C-alpha positions in Angstrom: -76.0 -79.8 82.0 -74.7 -76.1 81.9 -78.0 -73.7 83.0 -78.0 -70.1 81.5 -80.7 -68.2 82.9 -81.7 -64.4 81.9 -83.6 -63.3 85.4 -85.1 -64.5 88.3 -89.0 -64.7 89.1 -88.1 -64.6 92.6 -90.5 -61.9 94.5 -87.8 -60.1 95.9 -86.0 -59.2 92.5 -86.4 -56.8 89.6 -86.2 -58.2 86.0 -83.1 -57.9 84.8 -82.0 -56.1 87.7 -78.5 -56.4 88.7 -79.1 -58.7 91.8 -81.5 -61.1 90.0 -78.5 -61.5 87.7 -76.0 -62.0 91.2 -78.6 -64.4 92.9 -78.8 -66.8 90.0 -74.9 -66.6 89.7 -75.0 -67.3 93.5 -77.6 -70.2 92.8 -74.8 -71.9 91.1 -75.6 -71.0 87.1 -73.1 -71.2 84.8 -74.0 -68.6 82.7 -76.2 -65.1 82.4 -78.1 -64.0 79.1 -78.8 -60.4 78.6 -80.9 -59.9 75.8 -79.9 -56.2 74.4 -81.6 -53.0 72.4 -80.2 -50.1 71.5 -81.7 -46.5 72.3 -82.0 -43.7 69.8 -78.6 -42.5 71.7 -76.7 -45.5 71.1 -77.1 -47.0 74.4 -77.6 -50.7 75.1 -80.1 -51.9 77.1 -81.4 -55.1 78.4 -84.2 -56.2 76.9 -85.7 -58.9 74.6 -89.1 -56.7 73.5 -89.4 -53.8 71.2 -91.7 -51.5 73.5 -91.6 -51.7 76.5 -93.2 -49.4 79.7 -96.9 -49.1 81.2 -98.9 -51.0 78.7 -101.0 -48.2 78.3 -98.0 -46.4 76.9 -96.1 -48.3 75.7 -92.4 -46.8 74.5 -90.5 -48.3 71.2 -86.8 -48.6 72.6 -85.1 -48.2 69.6 -86.7 -44.3 69.1 -86.3 -43.3 72.7 -83.5 -41.8 74.7 -82.2 -43.8 77.6 -83.4 -40.6 79.6 -86.8 -40.8 78.4 -86.7 -45.2 78.7 -85.8 -44.9 82.3 -88.4 -42.3 83.1 -91.2 -44.3 81.6 -89.7 -47.7 83.6 -89.4 -45.9 86.8 -91.6 -47.6 89.7 -92.4 -50.5 87.5 -91.2 -54.2 88.4 -89.1 -54.2 84.7 -86.6 -50.9 85.6 -84.7 -50.4 82.7 -80.8 -51.7 82.9 -78.2 -51.2 80.8 -75.9 -53.1 79.9 -72.4 -51.4 80.4 -73.9 -51.3 84.2 -74.6 -54.9 84.4 -70.7 -55.4 83.0 -69.2 -53.2 85.2 -70.3 -55.4 87.9 -70.2 -58.9 86.8 -68.0 -59.0 83.9 -65.4 -61.7 85.1 -67.8 -63.5 87.6 -69.5 -65.4 85.0 -69.8 -66.5 81.6 -72.3 -64.6 79.9 -74.6 -64.4 76.7 -75.3 -61.7 74.9 -78.5 -61.7 72.3 -78.9 -58.8 69.6 -81.6 -58.1 67.7 -81.1 -55.2 65.2 -78.1 -54.3 62.8 -77.6 -51.0 64.8 -76.4 -52.8 68.1 -74.2 -54.7 66.5 -71.1 -52.0 66.5 -72.4 -50.3 69.5 -72.1 -54.0 71.5 -68.5 -54.6 69.9 -67.1 -51.1 71.0 -68.4 -51.2 74.1 -67.1 -54.6 74.6 -63.7 -54.0 73.6 -63.5 -51.8 76.7 -63.8 -55.4 78.8 -62.3 -57.6 76.6 -58.8 -56.3 75.7 -56.9 -59.3 74.7 -57.9 -62.2 72.4 -58.7 -64.7 75.7 -61.4 -62.2 77.5 -63.5 -62.8 74.4 -63.9 -66.7 76.1 -66.1 -65.2 78.8 -68.3 -63.5 76.2 -71.4 -65.7 73.4 -72.7 -62.8 71.0 -76.4 -64.6 70.3 -78.9 -63.7 67.8 -81.5 -65.4 65.4 -80.3 -63.0 62.4 -77.0 -64.6 60.5 -76.3 -61.5 59.0 -75.8 -59.6 62.1 -73.3 -62.0 63.5 -71.5 -61.8 60.2 -71.3 -57.9 61.1 -70.2 -59.1 64.6 -67.6 -61.4 63.4 -65.9 -58.3 61.3 -65.6 -56.3 63.7 -64.9 -58.9 66.6 -62.4 -61.5 64.8 -62.0 -63.4 68.3 -65.6 -63.3 69.3 -67.9 -66.5 70.3 -70.9 -66.6 68.1 -74.0 -68.6 68.5 -76.6 -69.2 65.8 -80.6 -69.1 67.7 -82.7 -70.7 65.8 -87.1 -70.4 65.2 -88.8 -72.9 62.6 -85.5 -74.5 60.8 -83.1 -76.2 63.3 -80.7 -76.7 60.7 -80.0 -73.0 59.8 -76.6 -73.1 61.4 -74.8 -76.1 59.4 -75.0 -73.4 56.2 -73.7 -70.9 57.8 -70.7 -72.2 59.7 -68.2 -72.0 57.3 -68.8 -68.2 56.9 -69.4 -67.2 60.7 -67.4 -69.8 62.9 -70.0 -70.3 65.4 -69.3 -71.8 68.8 -72.8 -72.6 69.8 -76.4 -72.8 68.2 -79.4 -72.3 70.2 -83.0 -74.2 69.3 -86.3 -73.5 70.8 -87.3 -77.2 72.9 -90.1 -77.7 70.7 -87.8 -77.6 66.8 -85.3 -80.1 68.3 -84.3 -82.6 66.2 -82.1 -85.3 66.5 -80.3 -84.8 63.1 -79.5 -80.9 64.5 -77.9 -82.5 67.6 -76.2 -84.6 65.4 -74.9 -82.3 62.9 -73.8 -79.7 66.0 -72.1 -82.4 67.3 -69.8 -83.2 64.5 -69.1 -79.1 64.1 -68.3 -79.3 68.0 -70.8 -77.0 69.0 -71.9 -75.9 72.2 -75.8 -76.8 72.2 -78.8 -75.2 74.4 -82.4 -75.2 74.3 -84.9 -71.8 75.4 -87.0 -71.9 77.7 -86.8 -75.0 79.9 -88.2 -74.8 83.4 -89.2 -78.1 84.3 -86.9 -80.9 86.1 -88.2 -83.5 83.9 -87.7 -81.3 80.5 -84.4 -81.5 81.9 -83.4 -84.8 81.8 -85.1 -85.3 78.7 -82.7 -83.0 76.9 -79.4 -84.2 78.8 -80.4 -87.4 77.1 -81.0 -86.2 73.5 -77.3 -84.4 73.8 -77.8 -81.1 74.7 -75.4 -79.3 77.0 -76.9 -76.7 78.5 -80.4 -74.8 78.8 -82.1 -71.9 78.9 -84.3 -71.1 82.4 -86.0 -68.4 83.9 -86.1 -70.8 87.2 -82.3 -71.6 87.6 -83.0 -71.9 91.6 -85.2 -75.2 90.6 -83.2 -76.6 87.9 -79.7 -76.1 89.5 -79.8 -79.5 92.2 -80.8 -81.8 89.2 -78.2 -81.0 87.1 -74.4 -83.2 87.2 
């Protein structure tokens, strides 16, 4: 069972900080997962939320510049981190999953990744994920060698319809939406199967028996010792 982690909940690690990601790798994690959104000045920053900052004055990421976002998150437990900053430090040290949410992120992401993935083989250490198959189609056109993953919500068989067009390498499911039929279909297509978000060792063992290959967790240090 592979362990994929986004960040550590440890008291000494800032949310999505490079230190937290390095800690996850040091614990034995197999892949780090980076949720990415685009600022108004086309900078890619690590956050799954459309708006960030103090609750009293939330800032919409795509409507603010990187400088503005850094200012509004300075001194908080979640200072903003850029994708380029993480790649400069960790590209090549581990597998990296990058999840995108917005149409504007696709071309910006591929342009950035081409600074690191200069050969076809370099793309094998990167997995680009989205719940929107049209976003993945855009990435596929811009980066023919990219490894793609379609992340699922309520409908766990969507990947079967899009596979001929997207050429997926992996599929992601919510733990409560996973079905035996979906696992069997993904197996027939030779896709990596992962489930999010899993933080309990008991759940890890159940999913492993169900044929799941990997789990996304924010407590990698608790799960790694239970993996084979």
